[in-house]
C-alpha positions, 0 to 999 in steps of 0.5 A: 488423497495424494493428488491433494498434497501435490495440488497444495504443494503446487499452489504453495510454490505458485504463491512463492513465485508470485511473491518474488515477482514484485517489482521493487522499482515501482516504489522508487518514486514513492520513496521521495516522500514515504519510508518503509522502515521505522528507522528511516526517519520522518519524510514529507509523507507518512511512514508506510510501515505496515500500512495495510490493515492500519487506520487511515491517517494512522502515522501519529508523527504525520499531520494529515489533511482534514479529509484523511483525519475525518476518515480516521475518525470514522474508523476507516482502515487501509485495505489492499483494495482501498489503497489500490483505488487511492493510488489510482486516483487519490482525489477521487477517493479522498477529495482534498487529500494532500497527496502530491503524487499524480494518479497511478493509472497503470494497474501493474505498477499499483500491484507492484507497489502494493506488493512492496507494501506487503499486500500481495 
């Protein structure tokens, strides 16, 4: 029984260490168009506050492309996996999206961006 407590403490510590390793610089290029706080005001792209778990095209203050509006109408939601795919190639996931950023091919960079977005 004692080994279970030790294992649980080790896993919790490993999870905390992993959470601290997210590279916030990975999100810097995203900040030109996206804000992570509601008080940052509207930028050229939608707010990304609590984006994971939110409906696709879920920022009511942003005018989304028709393809993202259609995804919202279908009830699609941003999950960590869907965002990872989207960041790797936005046009492959939603052809016709207005996302101006080029695909992020580096998996570590995408993981860091997702970490910043709260999807560790």
